[in-house]
PDB file of N, CA, C and O in Angstrom:
ATOM      1  N   VAL A   1      13.036  -5.187   4.649  1.00  0.00           N
ATOM      2  CA  VAL A   1      11.665  -5.822   4.494  1.00  0.00           C
ATOM      3  C   VAL A   1      11.916  -6.931   3.770  1.00  0.00           C
ATOM      4  O   VAL A   1      12.507  -6.673   2.722  1.00  0.00           O
ATOM      5  N   THR A   2      11.621  -8.365   3.991  1.00  0.00           N
ATOM      6  CA  THR A   2      11.426  -9.704   4.609  1.00  0.00           C
ATOM      7  C   THR A   2      10.692 -10.397   3.457  1.00  0.00           C
ATOM      8  O   THR A   2      11.037 -11.341   2.746  1.00  0.00           O
ATOM      9  N   GLY A   3       8.974  -9.251   3.489  1.00  0.00           N
ATOM     10  CA  GLY A   3       8.055 -10.135   3.347  1.00  0.00           C
ATOM     11  C   GLY A   3       7.282 -10.016   1.908  1.00  0.00           C
ATOM     12  O   GLY A   3       7.706  -9.205   1.085  1.00  0.00           O
ATOM     13  N   PRO A   4       6.359 -10.676   1.668  1.00  0.00           N
ATOM     14  CA  PRO A   4       6.003 -10.116   0.068  1.00  0.00           C
ATOM     15  C   PRO A   4       5.713  -9.249  -0.043  1.00  0.00           C
ATOM     16  O   PRO A   4       5.411  -9.555  -1.196  1.00  0.00           O
ATOM     17  N   THR A   5       5.301  -7.729   0.042  1.00  0.00           N
ATOM     18  CA  THR A   5       4.860  -6.217  -0.299  1.00  0.00           C
ATOM     19  C   THR A   5       4.306  -5.943  -1.185  1.00  0.00           C
ATOM     20  O   THR A   5       4.558  -6.496  -2.256  1.00  0.00           O
ATOM     21  N   ILE A   6       3.270  -4.914  -1.067  1.00  0.00           N
ATOM     22  CA  ILE A   6       3.065  -4.368  -1.887  1.00  0.00           C
ATOM     23  C   ILE A   6       3.824  -2.741  -2.415  1.00  0.00           C
ATOM     24  O   ILE A   6       4.191  -1.716  -1.840  1.00  0.00           O
ATOM     25  N   LYS A   7       3.785  -3.211  -3.717  1.00  0.00           N
ATOM     26  CA  LYS A   7       4.747  -1.799  -4.643  1.00  0.00           C
ATOM     27  C   LYS A   7       3.597  -0.874  -5.236  1.00  0.00           C
ATOM     28  O   LYS A   7       2.508  -1.051  -5.780  1.00  0.00           O
ATOM     29  N   ALA A   8       4.499   0.350  -4.803  1.00  0.00           N
ATOM     30  CA  ALA A   8       3.532   1.718  -6.088  1.00  0.00           C
ATOM     31  C   ALA A   8       3.699   1.825  -7.511  1.00  0.00           C
ATOM     32  O   ALA A   8       4.661   2.267  -8.138  1.00  0.00           O
ATOM     33  N   PRO A   9       2.821   1.442  -7.841  1.00  0.00           N
ATOM     34  CA  PRO A   9       2.794   0.932  -9.769  1.00  0.00           C
ATOM     35  C   PRO A   9       3.350   2.263 -10.017  1.00  0.00           C
ATOM     36  O   PRO A   9       4.435   1.978 -10.524  1.00  0.00           O
ATOM     37  N   MET A  10       3.274   3.674  -9.969  1.00  0.00           N
ATOM     38  CA  MET A  10       3.789   4.766  -9.681  1.00  0.00           C
ATOM     39  C   MET A  10       3.941   5.768  -9.205  1.00  0.00           C
ATOM     40  O   MET A  10       2.845   5.980  -8.687  1.00  0.00           O
ATOM     41  N   GLY A  11       4.786   6.899  -8.918  1.00  0.00           N
ATOM     42  CA  GLY A  11       5.257   7.523  -7.681  1.00  0.00           C
ATOM     43  C   GLY A  11       4.257   8.462  -8.043  1.00  0.00           C
ATOM     44  O   GLY A  11       3.881   8.815  -9.161  1.00  0.00           O
ATOM     45  N   GLY A  12       3.761   8.929  -6.509  1.00  0.00           N
ATOM     46  CA  GLY A  12       2.171   9.936  -6.602  1.00  0.00           C
ATOM     47  C   GLY A  12       3.044   9.969  -4.974  1.00  0.00           C
ATOM     48  O   GLY A  12       4.170   9.555  -4.699  1.00  0.00           O
ATOM     49  N   THR A  13       1.716  10.816  -3.855  1.00  0.00           N
ATOM     50  CA  THR A  13       1.395  10.815  -2.929  1.00  0.00           C
ATOM     51  C   THR A  13       0.282   9.958  -2.033  1.00  0.00           C
ATOM     52  O   THR A  13      -0.898   9.850  -2.368  1.00  0.00           O
ATOM     53  N   ILE A  14       0.835   9.392  -0.886  1.00  0.00           N
ATOM     54  CA  ILE A  14      -0.223   8.576  -0.030  1.00  0.00           C
ATOM     55  C   ILE A  14      -1.294   9.595   0.602  1.00  0.00           C
ATOM     56  O   ILE A  14      -0.975  10.498   1.375  1.00  0.00           O
ATOM     57  N   ILE A  15      -2.463   9.360   0.218  1.00  0.00           N
ATOM     58  CA  ILE A  15      -3.946   9.806   0.665  1.00  0.00           C
ATOM     59  C   ILE A  15      -3.995   9.632   2.431  1.00  0.00           C
ATOM     60  O   ILE A  15      -3.486  10.280   3.346  1.00  0.00           O
ATOM     61  N   SER A  16      -4.845   8.461   2.377  1.00  0.00           N
ATOM     62  CA  SER A  16      -4.856   7.158   3.208  1.00  0.00           C
ATOM     63  C   SER A  16      -4.427   5.879   3.377  1.00  0.00           C
ATOM     64  O   SER A  16      -4.397   5.237   2.327  1.00  0.00           O
ATOM     65  N   ILE A  17      -3.943   5.057   4.769  1.00  0.00           N
ATOM     66  CA  ILE A  17      -3.830   3.757   4.653  1.00  0.00           C
ATOM     67  C   ILE A  17      -5.091   3.511   5.020  1.00  0.00           C
ATOM     68  O   ILE A  17      -5.598   4.496   5.557  1.00  0.00           O
ATOM     69  N   GLY A  18      -5.808   2.570   4.939  1.00  0.00           N
ATOM     70  CA  GLY A  18      -6.792   1.513   5.093  1.00  0.00           C
ATOM     71  C   GLY A  18      -6.861   0.093   5.590  1.00  0.00           C
ATOM     72  O   GLY A  18      -7.726  -0.781   5.647  1.00  0.00           O
ATOM     73  N   VAL A  19      -5.525   0.228   5.945  1.00  0.00           N
ATOM     74  CA  VAL A  19      -5.182  -0.624   6.533  1.00  0.00           C
ATOM     75  C   VAL A  19      -3.875  -0.826   8.209  1.00  0.00           C
ATOM     76  O   VAL A  19      -2.762  -0.464   7.826  1.00  0.00           O
ATOM     77  N   LYS A  20      -3.846  -1.110   9.193  1.00  0.00           N
ATOM     78  CA  LYS A  20      -2.975  -1.354  10.512  1.00  0.00           C
ATOM     79  C   LYS A  20      -1.940  -2.981  10.533  1.00  0.00           C
ATOM     80  O   LYS A  20      -2.293  -3.924   9.824  1.00  0.00           O
ATOM     81  N   ALA A  21      -0.928  -3.055  11.263  1.00  0.00           N
ATOM     82  CA  ALA A  21      -0.178  -3.975  11.394  1.00  0.00           C
ATOM     83  C   ALA A  21      -1.111  -4.323  11.732  1.00  0.00           C
ATOM     84  O   ALA A  21      -1.958  -3.645  12.313  1.00  0.00           O
ATOM     85  N   GLY A  22      -1.222  -6.192  11.268  1.00  0.00           N
ATOM     86  CA  GLY A  22      -1.967  -7.580  12.525  1.00  0.00           C
ATOM     87  C   GLY A  22      -3.169  -7.445  11.353  1.00  0.00           C
ATOM     88  O   GLY A  22      -3.497  -8.585  11.026  1.00  0.00           O
ATOM     89  N   ASP A  23      -3.687  -6.758  10.854  1.00  0.00           N
ATOM     90  CA  ASP A  23      -4.931  -6.763  10.263  1.00  0.00           C
ATOM     91  C   ASP A  23      -4.770  -7.948   8.728  1.00  0.00           C
ATOM     92  O   ASP A  23      -3.790  -7.897   7.984  1.00  0.00           O
ATOM     93  N   LYS A  24      -5.950  -8.936   8.524  1.00  0.00           N
ATOM     94  CA  LYS A  24      -5.914 -10.396   7.312  1.00  0.00           C
ATOM     95  C   LYS A  24      -6.433  -9.076   6.452  1.00  0.00           C
ATOM     96  O   LYS A  24      -7.165  -8.203   6.919  1.00  0.00           O
ATOM     97  N   VAL A  25      -5.839  -9.110   4.925  1.00  0.00           N
ATOM     98  CA  VAL A  25      -6.950  -8.330   3.850  1.00  0.00           C
ATOM     99  C   VAL A  25      -6.372  -9.505   3.093  1.00  0.00           C
ATOM    100  O   VAL A  25      -5.197  -9.872   3.076  1.00  0.00           O
ATOM    101  N   LYS A  26      -7.293  -9.966   2.542  1.00  0.00           N
ATOM    102  CA  LYS A  26      -8.465 -10.338   1.237  1.00  0.00           C
ATOM    103  C   LYS A  26      -7.738 -10.259  -0.014  1.00  0.00           C
ATOM    104  O   LYS A  26      -6.688  -9.821   0.456  1.00  0.00           O
ATOM    105  N   LYS A  27      -7.546 -10.342  -1.074  1.00  0.00           N
ATOM    106  CA  LYS A  27      -6.703 -10.453  -2.414  1.00  0.00           C
ATOM    107  C   LYS A  27      -8.131  -9.433  -2.926  1.00  0.00           C
ATOM    108  O   LYS A  27      -9.335  -9.544  -2.696  1.00  0.00           O
ATOM    109  N   GLY A  28      -7.434  -8.572  -3.604  1.00  0.00           N
ATOM    110  CA  GLY A  28      -8.694  -7.376  -4.250  1.00  0.00           C
ATOM    111  C   GLY A  28      -9.802  -6.914  -2.785  1.00  0.00           C
ATOM    112  O   GLY A  28     -11.033  -6.937  -2.754  1.00  0.00           O
ATOM    113  N   GLN A  29      -8.964  -6.573  -1.835  1.00  0.00           N
ATOM    114  CA  GLN A  29      -9.289  -5.156  -0.973  1.00  0.00           C
ATOM    115  C   GLN A  29      -8.786  -4.236  -1.387  1.00  0.00           C
ATOM    116  O   GLN A  29      -7.862  -4.378  -2.187  1.00  0.00           O
ATOM    117  N   ILE A  30      -9.069  -3.390  -1.124  1.00  0.00           N
ATOM    118  CA  ILE A  30      -8.012  -1.411  -1.274  1.00  0.00           C
ATOM    119  C   ILE A  30      -7.336  -1.685   0.476  1.00  0.00           C
ATOM    120  O   ILE A  30      -7.731  -1.738   1.641  1.00  0.00           O
ATOM    121  N   VAL A  31      -6.516  -1.759  -0.055  1.00  0.00           N
ATOM    122  CA  VAL A  31      -5.730  -1.410   0.809  1.00  0.00           C
ATOM    123  C   VAL A  31      -5.559  -0.050   1.786  1.00  0.00           C
ATOM    124  O   VAL A  31      -5.775   0.325   2.938  1.00  0.00           O
ATOM    125  N   LEU A  32      -4.702   0.691  -0.250  1.00  0.00           N
ATOM    126  CA  LEU A  32      -4.218   2.632   0.229  1.00  0.00           C
ATOM    127  C   LEU A  32      -4.910   2.994  -0.795  1.00  0.00           C
ATOM    128  O   LEU A  32      -5.343   2.290  -1.707  1.00  0.00           O
ATOM    129  N   VAL A  33      -5.078   4.935  -0.506  1.00  0.00           N
ATOM    130  CA  VAL A  33      -5.303   5.429  -2.213  1.00  0.00           C
ATOM    131  C   VAL A  33      -3.777   6.300  -1.955  1.00  0.00           C
ATOM    132  O   VAL A  33      -2.985   6.418  -1.019  1.00  0.00           O
ATOM    133  N   TYR A  34      -3.838   6.576  -2.713  1.00  0.00           N
ATOM    134  CA  TYR A  34      -2.719   7.359  -2.856  1.00  0.00           C
ATOM    135  C   TYR A  34      -3.496   8.344  -4.630  1.00  0.00           C
ATOM    136  O   TYR A  34      -4.578   7.994  -5.100  1.00  0.00           O
ATOM    137  N   GLU A  35      -2.776   9.307  -5.166  1.00  0.00           N
ATOM    138  CA  GLU A  35      -2.563  10.711  -5.650  1.00  0.00           C
ATOM    139  C   GLU A  35      -2.004  10.330  -6.522  1.00  0.00           C
ATOM    140  O   GLU A  35      -2.199   9.153  -6.218  1.00  0.00           O
ATOM    141  N   ALA A  36      -1.132  10.221  -7.882  1.00  0.00           N
ATOM    142  CA  ALA A  36      -1.143   9.991  -9.223  1.00  0.00           C
ATOM    143  C   ALA A  36      -1.451  10.911 -10.318  1.00  0.00           C
ATOM    144  O   ALA A  36      -2.634  11.235 -10.417  1.00  0.00           O
ATOM    145  N   MET A  37      -0.482  11.476 -11.301  1.00  0.00           N
ATOM    146  CA  MET A  37      -0.641  12.889 -12.424  1.00  0.00           C
ATOM    147  C   MET A  37      -2.346  13.320 -11.372  1.00  0.00           C
ATOM    148  O   MET A  37      -3.298  12.892 -12.026  1.00  0.00           O
ATOM    149  N   LYS A  38      -2.686  13.802 -10.425  1.00  0.00           N
ATOM    150  CA  LYS A  38      -3.746  14.366  -9.985  1.00  0.00           C
ATOM    151  C   LYS A  38      -4.658  13.837 -10.357  1.00  0.00           C
ATOM    152  O   LYS A  38      -5.584  14.432 -10.908  1.00  0.00           O
ATOM    153  N   MET A  39      -4.624  12.294 -10.104  1.00  0.00           N
ATOM    154  CA  MET A  39      -5.639  10.446  -9.492  1.00  0.00           C
ATOM    155  C   MET A  39      -5.437  11.197  -8.726  1.00  0.00           C
ATOM    156  O   MET A  39      -4.742  12.199  -8.558  1.00  0.00           O
ATOM    157  N   GLU A  40      -6.614  10.220  -7.895  1.00  0.00           N
ATOM    158  CA  GLU A  40      -7.072   9.345  -6.879  1.00  0.00           C
ATOM    159  C   GLU A  40      -7.066   8.072  -7.931  1.00  0.00           C
ATOM    160  O   GLU A  40      -7.514   7.874  -9.061  1.00  0.00           O
ATOM    161  N   ASN A  41      -6.130   7.125  -6.710  1.00  0.00           N
ATOM    162  CA  ASN A  41      -5.901   6.121  -7.329  1.00  0.00           C
ATOM    163  C   ASN A  41      -6.235   4.995  -5.995  1.00  0.00           C
ATOM    164  O   ASN A  41      -5.801   5.439  -4.932  1.00  0.00           O
ATOM    165  N   ASP A  42      -6.910   3.661  -5.875  1.00  0.00           N
ATOM    166  CA  ASP A  42      -7.074   3.078  -5.383  1.00  0.00           C
ATOM    167  C   ASP A  42      -6.033   1.492  -5.482  1.00  0.00           C
ATOM    168  O   ASP A  42      -6.097   0.896  -6.557  1.00  0.00           O
ATOM    169  N   LEU A  43      -5.121   0.880  -4.359  1.00  0.00           N
ATOM    170  CA  LEU A  43      -4.202   0.369  -4.309  1.00  0.00           C
ATOM    171  C   LEU A  43      -4.935  -0.985  -3.449  1.00  0.00           C
ATOM    172  O   LEU A  43      -5.383  -0.999  -2.303  1.00  0.00           O
ATOM    173  N   SER A  44      -4.882  -1.831  -4.229  1.00  0.00           N
ATOM    174  CA  SER A  44      -5.789  -3.070  -3.427  1.00  0.00           C
ATOM    175  C   SER A  44      -4.438  -4.359  -3.058  1.00  0.00           C
ATOM    176  O   SER A  44      -3.328  -4.444  -3.583  1.00  0.00           O
ATOM    177  N   SER A  45      -4.821  -4.901  -2.390  1.00  0.00           N
ATOM    178  CA  SER A  45      -4.564  -5.899  -1.961  1.00  0.00           C
ATOM    179  C   SER A  45      -4.267  -7.555  -3.529  1.00  0.00           C
ATOM    180  O   SER A  45      -5.112  -8.082  -4.252  1.00  0.00           O
ATOM    181  N   GLU A  46      -2.740  -7.813  -3.423  1.00  0.00           N
ATOM    182  CA  GLU A  46      -2.776  -9.119  -4.142  1.00  0.00           C
ATOM    183  C   GLU A  46      -2.799  -9.803  -3.794  1.00  0.00           C
ATOM    184  O   GLU A  46      -2.400 -10.668  -4.574  1.00  0.00           O
ATOM    185  N   ILE A  47      -3.134 -10.279  -2.636  1.00  0.00           N
ATOM    186  CA  ILE A  47      -2.391 -12.124  -2.527  1.00  0.00           C
ATOM    187  C   ILE A  47      -3.764 -11.728  -0.871  1.00  0.00           C
ATOM    188  O   ILE A  47      -4.310 -10.672  -0.554  1.00  0.00           O
ATOM    189  N   ASP A  48      -3.823 -12.778  -0.394  1.00  0.00           N
ATOM    190  CA  ASP A  48      -4.747 -12.995   0.799  1.00  0.00           C
ATOM    191  C   ASP A  48      -3.334 -13.254   1.824  1.00  0.00           C
ATOM    192  O   ASP A  48      -2.368 -13.981   1.589  1.00  0.00           O
ATOM    193  N   GLY A  49      -3.575 -12.456   2.927  1.00  0.00           N
ATOM    194  CA  GLY A  49      -1.951 -12.167   3.943  1.00  0.00           C
ATOM    195  C   GLY A  49      -2.643 -11.369   5.794  1.00  0.00           C
ATOM    196  O   GLY A  49      -3.750 -11.172   6.296  1.00  0.00           O
ATOM    197  N   THR A  50      -1.861 -11.255   6.017  1.00  0.00           N
ATOM    198  CA  THR A  50      -1.858 -10.320   7.189  1.00  0.00           C
ATOM    199  C   THR A  50      -0.746  -9.653   6.945  1.00  0.00           C
ATOM    200  O   THR A  50       0.361  -9.973   6.512  1.00  0.00           O
ATOM    201  N   VAL A  51      -1.597  -7.937   7.561  1.00  0.00           N
ATOM    202  CA  VAL A  51      -0.039  -7.357   6.955  1.00  0.00           C
ATOM    203  C   VAL A  51       0.847  -7.462   8.102  1.00  0.00           C
ATOM    204  O   VAL A  51       0.513  -7.718   9.259  1.00  0.00           O
ATOM    205  N   LYS A  52       2.337  -7.171   7.531  1.00  0.00           N
ATOM    206  CA  LYS A  52       3.179  -6.609   8.370  1.00  0.00           C
ATOM    207  C   LYS A  52       3.888  -5.643   9.338  1.00  0.00           C
ATOM    208  O   LYS A  52       4.469  -5.705  10.421  1.00  0.00           O
ATOM    209  N   ARG A  53       3.647  -4.971   8.666  1.00  0.00           N
ATOM    210  CA  ARG A  53       4.425  -3.486   8.671  1.00  0.00           C
ATOM    211  C   ARG A  53       4.132  -2.534   7.573  1.00  0.00           C
ATOM    212  O   ARG A  53       4.257  -2.884   6.399  1.00  0.00           O
ATOM    213  N   ILE A  54       3.618  -0.944   8.021  1.00  0.00           N
ATOM    214  CA  ILE A  54       2.966  -0.222   6.956  1.00  0.00           C
ATOM    215  C   ILE A  54       4.502   0.815   6.899  1.00  0.00           C
ATOM    216  O   ILE A  54       5.105   1.533   7.697  1.00  0.00           O
ATOM    217  N   LEU A  55       4.692   0.323   5.258  1.00  0.00           N
ATOM    218  CA  LEU A  55       6.392   1.010   5.081  1.00  0.00           C
ATOM    219  C   LEU A  55       5.767   2.344   4.805  1.00  0.00           C
ATOM    220  O   LEU A  55       6.626   2.838   4.075  1.00  0.00           O
ATOM    221  N   VAL A  56       4.830   3.235   4.920  1.00  0.00           N
ATOM    222  CA  VAL A  56       4.711   4.514   4.648  1.00  0.00           C
ATOM    223  C   VAL A  56       3.973   5.178   5.295  1.00  0.00           C
ATOM    224  O   VAL A  56       3.941   4.666   6.414  1.00  0.00           O
ATOM    225  N   ALA A  57       3.011   6.491   5.238  1.00  0.00           N
ATOM    226  CA  ALA A  57       2.323   7.102   5.855  1.00  0.00           C
ATOM    227  C   ALA A  57       1.978   8.183   4.867  1.00  0.00           C
ATOM    228  O   ALA A  57       2.610   8.667   3.928  1.00  0.00           O
ATOM    229  N   PRO A  58       0.453   8.480   5.504  1.00  0.00           N
ATOM    230  CA  PRO A  58      -0.200   9.720   4.351  1.00  0.00           C
ATOM    231  C   PRO A  58       1.159  10.921   4.062  1.00  0.00           C
ATOM    232  O   PRO A  58       2.234  10.957   4.660  1.00  0.00           O
ATOM    233  N   ASP A  59       0.707  11.779   3.019  1.00  0.00           N
ATOM    234  CA  ASP A  59       1.112  12.153   2.515  1.00  0.00           C
ATOM    235  C   ASP A  59       2.763  12.970   1.968  1.00  0.00           C
ATOM    236  O   ASP A  59       3.266  13.991   1.501  1.00  0.00           O
ATOM    237  N   GLN A  60       3.080  11.326   2.564  1.00  0.00           N
ATOM    238  CA  GLN A  60       4.401  11.018   2.362  1.00  0.00           C
ATOM    239  C   GLN A  60       4.289  11.085   0.471  1.00  0.00           C
ATOM    240  O   GLN A  60       3.178  11.123  -0.060  1.00  0.00           O
ATOM    241  N   VAL A  61       5.426  11.089  -0.267  1.00  0.00           N
ATOM    242  CA  VAL A  61       5.658  10.839  -1.613  1.00  0.00           C
ATOM    243  C   VAL A  61       6.435   9.776  -1.899  1.00  0.00           C
ATOM    244  O   VAL A  61       7.645   9.988  -1.973  1.00  0.00           O
ATOM    245  N   VAL A  62       6.056   8.750  -2.068  1.00  0.00           N
ATOM    246  CA  VAL A  62       6.374   7.778  -3.430  1.00  0.00           C
ATOM    247  C   VAL A  62       6.684   7.554  -4.215  1.00  0.00           C
ATOM    248  O   VAL A  62       6.087   8.021  -5.185  1.00  0.00           O
ATOM    249  N   ALA A  63       8.147   6.448  -4.508  1.00  0.00           N
ATOM    250  CA  ALA A  63       8.516   6.616  -5.854  1.00  0.00           C
ATOM    251  C   ALA A  63       7.996   5.548  -6.488  1.00  0.00           C
ATOM    252  O   ALA A  63       7.423   4.690  -5.817  1.00  0.00           O
ATOM    253  N   THR A  64       8.157   5.362  -8.507  1.00  0.00           N
ATOM    254  CA  THR A  64       7.651   4.206  -8.986  1.00  0.00           C
ATOM    255  C   THR A  64       8.667   2.245  -8.068  1.00  0.00           C
ATOM    256  O   THR A  64       9.834   1.896  -8.243  1.00  0.00           O
ATOM    257  N   ASP A  65       7.857   1.707  -7.441  1.00  0.00           N
ATOM    258  CA  ASP A  65       7.921  -0.021  -7.071  1.00  0.00           C
ATOM    259  C   ASP A  65       8.860   0.506  -5.858  1.00  0.00           C
ATOM    260  O   ASP A  65       9.902  -0.123  -5.672  1.00  0.00           O
ATOM    261  N   GLN A  66       8.572   1.614  -5.016  1.00  0.00           N
ATOM    262  CA  GLN A  66       8.824   1.352  -3.421  1.00  0.00           C
ATOM    263  C   GLN A  66       7.916   0.324  -2.969  1.00  0.00           C
ATOM    264  O   GLN A  66       6.849  -0.127  -3.386  1.00  0.00           O
ATOM    265  N   ALA A  67       8.697   0.089  -1.957  1.00  0.00           N
ATOM    266  CA  ALA A  67       7.571  -1.314  -1.448  1.00  0.00           C
ATOM    267  C   ALA A  67       6.163   0.184  -0.006  1.00  0.00           C
ATOM    268  O   ALA A  67       6.640   0.846   0.916  1.00  0.00           O
ATOM    269  N   LEU A  68       5.243   0.182  -0.248  1.00  0.00           N
ATOM    270  CA  LEU A  68       3.987   0.794   0.414  1.00  0.00           C
ATOM    271  C   LEU A  68       3.499  -0.455   1.817  1.00  0.00           C
ATOM    272  O   LEU A  68       2.942   0.024   2.804  1.00  0.00           O
ATOM    273  N   ILE A  69       3.729  -1.781   1.775  1.00  0.00           N
ATOM    274  CA  ILE A  69       3.239  -2.241   3.371  1.00  0.00           C
ATOM    275  C   ILE A  69       3.735  -3.882   2.846  1.00  0.00           C
ATOM    276  O   ILE A  69       3.710  -4.510   1.788  1.00  0.00           O
ATOM    277  N   GLU A  70       4.135  -4.105   4.106  1.00  0.00           N
ATOM    278  CA  GLU A  70       4.647  -5.597   3.862  1.00  0.00           C
ATOM    279  C   GLU A  70       3.809  -6.623   4.533  1.00  0.00           C
ATOM    280  O   GLU A  70       3.353  -6.262   5.618  1.00  0.00           O
ATOM    281  N   TYR A  71       3.475  -7.926   4.100  1.00  0.00           N
ATOM    282  CA  TYR A  71       2.655  -8.869   4.792  1.00  0.00           C
ATOM    283  C   TYR A  71       3.310 -10.073   5.346  1.00  0.00           C
ATOM    284  O   TYR A  71       3.954 -11.007   4.868  1.00  0.00           O
ATOM    285  N   GLU A  72       3.021  -9.815   6.210  1.00  0.00           N
ATOM    286  CA  GLU A  72       3.863 -11.604   7.206  1.00  0.00           C
ATOM    287  C   GLU A  72       4.277 -13.116   5.976  1.00  0.00           C
ATOM    288  O   GLU A  72       4.749 -14.162   6.420  1.00  0.00           O
TER     289      GLU A  72
END
């Protein structure tokens, strides 16, 4: 991973991913939904950019601070 990333704020399970590689996203756009502590949480992009890679998949368990999406 070489570009900027979105990281998991806390451990949980990926529910859905709303973007794919090559998509342009705006700051504040919801890009991923995950479940943590029995609550669904929307994760928004922190920057304007283009998605380079999706580093996780639905139903995958992730750790706190794990990179989820990489930007170009």
